[in-house]
C-alpha positions in Angstrom: 141.4 138.8 105.5 138.9 137.4 102.9 135.9 139.6 102.1 133.4 136.9 103.3 135.2 136.6 106.7 135.2 140.4 107.0 131.5 140.5 106.5 130.9 137.8 109.1 133.0 139.7 111.6 131.1 142.9 110.8 127.8 141.1 111.4 129.0 139.7 114.7 130.3 143.1 115.7 126.9 144.6 115.0 125.4 141.9 117.2 127.9 142.8 120.0 127.0 146.5 119.6 123.3 145.9 119.7 123.6 143.6 122.7 125.9 146.1 124.5 123.2 148.7 124.0 120.7 146.4 125.6 123.0 146.0 128.6 123.3 149.8 128.9 119.6 150.1 129.6 118.8 151.1 133.2 117.5 148.1 135.2 114.4 148.2 137.2 114.4 147.8 140.9 112.5 144.5 140.8 114.5 141.4 141.4 113.3 139.6 138.2 114.2 142.4 135.9 117.6 142.7 137.6 118.3 139.0 137.2 117.3 139.1 133.5 119.5 142.1 132.8 122.4 140.4 134.6 121.9 137.3 132.5 122.0 139.4 129.3 125.2 141.1 130.5 126.8 137.7 131.2 125.9 136.4 127.7 127.2 139.6 126.2 130.6 139.0 127.9 130.7 135.6 126.4 130.0 137.0 122.9 132.8 139.6 123.4 135.2 136.8 124.3 134.2 134.7 121.3 134.6 137.7 118.9 138.2 138.1 120.1 138.8 134.4 119.3 137.1 134.7 115.9 139.7 137.2 114.7 142.4 134.5 114.6 140.3 131.4 114.2 140.6 129.3 111.1 138.8 126.3 109.5 136.7 124.2 111.8 137.5 126.4 114.8 136.0 129.5 113.0 132.8 127.6 112.4 132.6 126.5 116.0 133.2 130.1 117.2 130.5 131.4 114.9 128.1 128.8 116.1 128.8 129.7 119.8 128.3 133.4 119.1 124.9 132.8 117.4 123.8 130.5 120.2 124.5 133.3 122.8 122.6 135.8 120.7 119.7 133.4 120.6 119.9 133.1 124.4 119.8 137.0 124.7 116.5 137.1 122.8 115.3 134.2 125.0 116.0 136.4 128.1 114.0 139.2 126.6 111.2 136.8 126.0 111.3 135.9 129.7 111.0 139.6 130.6 107.9 139.8 128.3 106.4 136.8 130.0 106.3 138.4 133.5 103.0 139.4 135.0 104.1 143.0 135.6 106.3 144.1 132.7 108.5 147.1 133.3 107.9 149.0 130.1 110.6 151.6 130.9 113.2 148.9 131.0 111.9 146.5 128.3 110.9 148.9 125.5 114.4 150.2 124.9 115.6 146.6 124.5 112.9 146.0 121.9 113.7 149.2 120.0 117.3 148.2 119.9 116.2 144.8 118.5 114.3 146.7 115.7 117.5 148.6 114.9 119.6 145.5 115.1 117.3 143.5 112.7 117.2 146.3 110.2 121.0 146.3 110.1 121.0 142.5 109.7 118.5 142.8 106.8 120.7 145.4 105.1 123.8 143.2 105.5 122.1 140.1 104.1 120.6 142.0 101.1 124.1 143.5 100.3 125.7 140.1 100.6 123.1 138.5 98.3 123.6 141.3 95.8 127.4 140.7 95.9 126.9 137.0 95.3 124.6 137.7 92.3 127.4 139.7 90.8 129.6 136.6 90.8 127.2 134.6 88.6 128.0 133.9 84.9 131.3 132.4 86.0 132.6 128.8 86.1 131.5 128.5 89.7 127.8 129.3 89.2 126.6 126.2 91.1 128.5 127.1 94.2 127.3 130.7 94.1 123.7 129.6 93.7 123.9 127.5 96.8 125.5 130.3 98.7 122.6 132.6 97.7 120.1 129.9 98.8 121.8 129.6 102.1 121.6 133.4 102.6 117.8 133.2 101.8 117.5 130.5 104.5 119.3 132.9 107.0 116.7 135.6 106.1 114.0 133.2 107.3 115.4 133.6 110.8 115.5 137.3 110.4 111.8 137.6 109.4 110.8 135.3 112.2 112.7 137.4 114.7 111.2 140.6 113.3 107.7 139.3 113.6 108.4 138.2 117.2 109.8 141.7 118.0 106.6 143.3 116.6 104.6 141.1 118.9 106.7 142.2 121.9 106.0 145.9 121.0 102.3 145.2 120.7 102.3 143.6 124.1 103.8 146.8 125.5 101.0 148.8 123.9 103.0 150.3 121.1 101.5 151.1 117.8 103.2 148.9 115.2 100.7 149.2 112.3 103.1 150.8 109.9 105.9 148.4 110.7 103.5 145.4 110.4 102.3 146.7 107.0 105.9 147.1 105.8 106.8 143.6 107.0 103.7 142.2 105.3 104.6 143.9 102.0 108.2 142.7 102.3 107.1 139.1 102.9 104.6 139.2 100.0 107.3 140.4 97.6 109.7 137.8 99.0 107.0 135.0 98.7 106.3 135.7 95.0 110.0 135.8 94.2 110.5 132.5 95.9 107.5 131.0 94.1 108.9 132.1 90.8 112.3 130.8 91.7 110.8 127.4 92.7 108.9 127.1 89.4 112.0 128.1 87.4 114.1 125.4 89.2 111.4 122.8 88.7 111.5 123.6 84.9 115.3 123.4 84.8 115.2 120.0 86.7 112.9 118.6 84.0 115.3 119.7 81.3 118.3 118.2 83.1 116.3 114.9 83.7 115.6 114.7 80.0 119.3 115.2 79.2 120.3 112.5 81.7 117.7 110.1 80.3 119.0 110.7 76.8 122.6 110.2 77.9 121.9 106.7 79.0 124.6 105.0 81.0 127.3 107.6 80.2 125.9 110.6 82.1 128.3 113.6 82.0 129.6 114.7 85.3 128.4 118.3 84.8 124.8 117.1 84.4 125.0 115.1 87.7 126.5 118.2 89.4 123.8 120.5 88.0 121.1 118.0 89.0 122.4 117.9 92.6 122.7 121.7 92.8 119.1 122.3 91.4 117.7 119.8 93.9 119.4 121.5 96.9 118.4 124.9 95.6 114.8 123.8 95.2 114.7 122.3 98.7 116.0 125.5 100.3 113.7 127.7 98.2 110.6 125.7 99.0 111.6 125.7 102.7 112.0 129.5 102.7 108.6 129.8 100.8 107.0 127.6 103.5 108.4 129.9 106.3 107.2 133.0 104.4 103.7 131.5 104.0 103.5 130.6 107.7 104.5 134.2 108.7 102.0 135.8 106.3 99.2 133.5 107.7 100.0 134.6 111.2 99.6 138.2 110.1 96.2 137.4 108.4 97.3 137.8 104.8 95.9 135.8 101.9 98.5 133.2 100.8 96.3 130.9 98.7 98.3 131.6 95.5 101.6 131.0 97.2 100.3 127.8 98.7 99.2 126.6 95.2 102.7 127.1 93.9 104.3 125.4 96.9 101.9 122.4 96.6 102.5 122.1 92.8 106.3 122.2 93.2 106.9 120.2 96.3 103.6 118.5 97.2 104.1 119.7 100.8 100.9 119.0 102.8 102.3 119.8 106.2 101.7 122.7 108.6 98.1 123.3 107.4 99.2 124.1 103.9 96.0 122.8 102.3 93.3 125.0 103.8 89.9 125.8 102.5 91.1 128.6 100.2 93.9 126.5 98.6 91.6 123.5 98.2 89.0 125.7 96.6 91.5 127.3 94.3 92.9 124.0 93.2 89.5 122.5 92.6 88.3 125.5 90.7 91.4 125.4 88.5 91.0 121.6 87.8 87.3 121.8 87.3 87.7 124.8 85.0 90.1 123.0 82.7 87.9 119.9 82.8 84.8 121.9 82.0 86.5 123.7 79.1 87.7 120.4 77.7 84.2 118.8 78.2 82.4 121.7 76.4 84.9 122.0 73.5 85.7 118.3 72.9 83.1 116.4 74.9 80.6 115.5 72.2 83.3 114.4 69.7 85.1 112.5 72.4 81.9 110.7 73.5 81.2 109.8 69.8 84.7 108.5 69.4 84.4 106.5 72.6 81.2 104.9 71.4 82.9 104.0 68.1 85.9 102.6 70.0 83.6 100.3 72.1 81.7 99.2 69.1 84.8 98.3 67.2 86.1 96.3 70.1 82.8 94.4 70.4 82.9 93.6 66.7 86.6 92.5 67.0 85.7 90.1 69.8 82.8 88.8 67.7 84.9 88.3 64.6 87.7 86.8 66.7 85.3 84.1 67.9 84.0 83.6 64.4 87.6 83.2 63.1 88.3 80.6 65.8 85.2 78.6 64.7 86.2 78.7 61.0 89.8 77.8 61.7 88.7 75.0 64.0 86.6 73.4 61.3 89.4 73.9 58.7 92.2 72.3 60.7 90.1 69.5 62.0 89.0 68.5 58.5 92.4 69.1 56.9 94.1 66.3 55.1 97.4 67.5 56.6 96.4 65.7 59.8 97.4 68.5 62.2 98.1 67.4 65.8 95.8 68.5 68.5 98.5 70.8 69.8 98.9 72.5 66.4 95.1 72.8 66.0 94.8 74.5 69.3 97.6 76.9 68.4 96.1 77.9 65.1 92.6 78.3 66.7 93.8 80.6 69.5 96.2 82.5 67.2 93.4 83.3 64.7 91.2 84.8 67.4 94.0 86.9 68.9 95.1 88.2 65.5 91.6 89.3 64.6 91.1 91.0 68.0 94.5 92.8 67.7 93.7 94.2 64.3 90.3 95.4 65.7 92.1 97.0 68.7 94.5 98.9 66.4 91.6 100.2 64.3 89.7 101.2 67.4 92.7 103.1 68.8 93.0 105.0 65.5 89.4 106.2 65.9 90.5 107.9 69.2 93.1 109.9 67.3 96.1 107.8 68.3 98.8 107.6 65.6 99.5 103.9 64.9 102.9 104.5 63.3 104.7 105.7 66.4 102.8 103.2 68.5 103.9 100.3 66.4 107.4 101.6 66.3 107.4 101.9 70.1 106.1 98.3 70.3 109.0 97.2 68.0 111.6 98.9 70.2 110.0 97.5 73.3 110.0 94.1 71.7 113.7 94.3 71.1 114.3 95.3 74.7 112.0 92.7 76.1 113.6 90.1 73.8 117.0 90.7 75.5 115.5 90.6 78.9 113.5 87.4 78.3 115.9 85.3 76.4 115.0 82.1 78.2 111.3 82.7 77.6 112.0 83.2 73.9 114.0 80.0 73.8 111.0 78.2 75.2 108.8 79.9 72.6 111.1 78.7 69.8 111.1 75.2 71.2 107.3 75.2 71.4 107.1 76.2 67.7 109.5 73.3 66.8 107.4 70.9 68.8 104.2 72.1 67.0 105.9 71.8 63.6 107.6 68.4 63.9 104.9 66.9 66.2 106.9 64.5 68.3 103.9 64.0 70.6 100.3 65.1 71.0 97.8 65.7 73.7 97.0 62.4 75.5 100.3 60.7 74.5 102.4 58.9 77.1 105.9 60.3 76.8 109.3 60.2 78.6 111.1 63.6 78.2 113.3 65.8 80.3 113.6 62.9 82.8 109.8 62.8 83.4 107.3 60.1 82.3 103.6 60.8 82.1 100.7 61.7 79.9 100.6 65.1 78.0 97.8 67.1 79.4 98.1 70.3 77.4 100.8 72.5 75.9 101.4 76.2 75.3 104.2 77.9 73.3 106.2 78.2 76.5 105.6 75.0 78.5 104.1 71.6 78.4 102.0 70.1 81.2 102.5 66.4 81.9 100.4 64.2 84.3 102.4 61.5 85.9 101.1 58.0 86.8 100.5 59.0 90.4 98.5 62.1 89.2 101.1 64.8 89.7 101.0 67.8 87.4 104.4 68.7 86.1 104.9 71.9 84.0 108.1 71.6 82.0 109.7 74.4 79.9 109.6 73.5 76.2 113.4 74.1 75.7 114.1 71.3 78.2 111.8 68.9 76.3 113.1 69.8 72.8 116.7 69.8 73.9 116.5 66.3 75.3 115.5 62.8 74.0 111.7 62.5 73.5 110.4 59.0 74.0 106.8 58.8 72.8 105.6 55.6 74.4 102.1 55.6 72.9 102.9 56.9 69.4 102.5 53.4 67.8 99.4 51.2 67.8 101.1 48.1 69.2 103.6 47.8 72.0 105.7 44.7 72.9 105.8 43.5 76.5 109.3 42.0 77.3 109.2 39.4 80.0 111.9 36.9 81.3 111.1 33.6 83.2 113.6 31.1 84.4 113.2 27.3 85.0 115.5 24.8 86.7 118.1 22.7 84.8 116.2 19.5 85.6 112.9 20.7 84.2 111.4 19.8 80.8 112.2 22.6 78.4 109.6 21.8 75.7 106.9 21.4 78.4 107.8 24.8 79.9 107.9 26.4 76.5 104.4 25.0 75.7 103.0 26.3 79.0 104.4 29.8 78.4 102.9 30.0 74.9 99.6 28.8 76.1 99.4 31.5 78.8 100.1 34.4 76.4 98.0 33.0 73.6 94.9 32.7 75.7 95.2 36.2 77.2 92.4 38.4 75.8 94.5 41.5 75.5 97.4 39.9 73.8 97.3 40.7 70.0 97.4 37.9 67.4 99.4 40.0 65.1 102.3 40.5 65.5 102.6 37.0 66.8 103.8 36.5 70.4 107.3 35.0 70.9 108.6 32.4 73.4 112.3 31.4 73.1 115.0 29.9 75.2 117.4 32.8 75.7 120.0 32.3 78.4 121.7 29.5 80.4 122.3 31.3 83.7 124.2 30.1 86.7 121.1 28.8 88.5 118.3 28.9 85.8 117.4 28.3 82.2 115.8 31.6 81.0 113.0 32.1 78.5 112.2 35.4 76.9 108.4 35.9 76.5 107.3 38.8 74.2 103.6 39.3 73.6 102.2 42.3 71.7 99.4 44.5 73.0 97.9 47.9 72.7 99.8 50.7 74.5 97.0 51.3 77.0 96.9 47.5 77.9 100.7 47.2 78.5 100.6 47.0 82.3 97.5 44.8 82.4 99.3 42.2 80.2 102.6 42.5 82.1 101.0 41.9 85.5 98.5 39.2 84.3 101.1 37.1 82.5 103.5 37.3 85.4 100.8 36.1 87.8 99.6 33.3 85.5 103.1 32.0 84.9 103.7 31.5 88.6 100.4 29.7 89.1 100.8 27.4 86.1 104.4 26.6 86.9 103.3 25.5 90.3 100.5 23.4 88.8 102.7 21.8 86.2 105.5 21.1 88.6 107.9 23.4 86.9 110.4 25.0 89.3 111.4 28.6 89.4 114.9 28.5 90.7 116.6 31.1 92.8 120.3 31.8 93.1 122.1 29.2 95.2 125.6 27.9 95.8 126.9 24.5 96.8 129.6 24.5 99.4 131.8 21.4 99.8 133.8 21.0 103.0 136.8 18.6 103.1 138.2 17.4 106.4 141.9 16.5 106.6 143.5 15.1 109.7 146.6 16.9 110.8 149.7 14.9 111.7 152.3 16.1 114.1 
């Protein structure tokens, strides 16, 4: 039989012996005591039967049997609790049961300590992680032992027994255990930080042993902090000072439950924080305040010089012979102010003792990472730079680009804002504009209006041509140069078509288009010139049928 199984059976046999001694106690004549003792005896019979099954049980059946035995033992202690809850407790019957519990708990404590020591001897092997978890599990089992021991002491006090020495010993044991658990928790937290750093450095290819160690340390930390919490709760119920232990538990796990943060803990933490803050303030306060003043002053000067730089650049680009577009002027103006402010910010940070070399290197690395993550945005940025350099349009121009027609409202390095004719604001990414055909409708000073008018085949062509020329020549918004054009263009199925091409300023295009169209219809009606519409002559021939 494996050594671990033998120890489990030994522990269960101890439970059986202890419970058997409880049953051997002489019952009182009262009905309540007799019923309780009979219940204890019945539970003990169940334990005996399960122990027999445990000798041959394997695998999941063994775990089930152990669970059943422990459940029955818990029920036995529950029956003792019922005896203690009676109004008239029979001390002669109950005290021997309690003394037997003391003896039983001492045996359990010895067994658990020996088992933990045996497990520690197995460390420094290839199976350290499994052994550490087994030790942590045994510590969790000791939580139940200490809780049962304190409950048994309360029973003895209730019967009028003097338990001062036993309580002092339990308090001393719990304090020793609490400090060991606190040190263990702090050590595990430190190891977790080291493992986390190694995992971060490994990147995507994290070794399996690091993942396994991280999992083991997390489980170990959870069990250790849980045991520390139980220990603190027991010490608090005994009136001991646990502020130091609570500080450790709070710093390691941040556990705020079960009244952990009481006045002493809060006071201790605040004293610690204020102590560090006061020391730093006394030692470094004056120099830090002076550096902070210099930092603020440099930032204010950077903002002032940034605005001054924008004013100077604005005057320079607006008076430049290079004829910068409005978009490019706005770009240089804003860029100059931001560059000056950035330089001032770097100088201000250096006054606080921040090393600029590692900071700039970090910005460079972050820029590469951000560049990969924001490829589309950088594409828009590059397209915006090309638009600024080659100037296909400017603010206020009417353009057709990316399938949209409207007036350019303003532009950034990432997008261009266009106002449509029906006053809709469209924000278009620059890469879509630069990657498509750009039609700048208002780039030139003159724009030709193309119109087509048809007359009937029976109408006088010279007369119609003279009327059309008279209409466009007398329109106030039609330019004299280039000269307007009226020519016979097409002989269609139902009409003789003239092309009419006056020139006007871009902003007057639609006024000329609509006015000329209206005037042509009115003058043609006045001059008796017909405007044909599509029609078809249908000829029907009738033929008599002969039989």
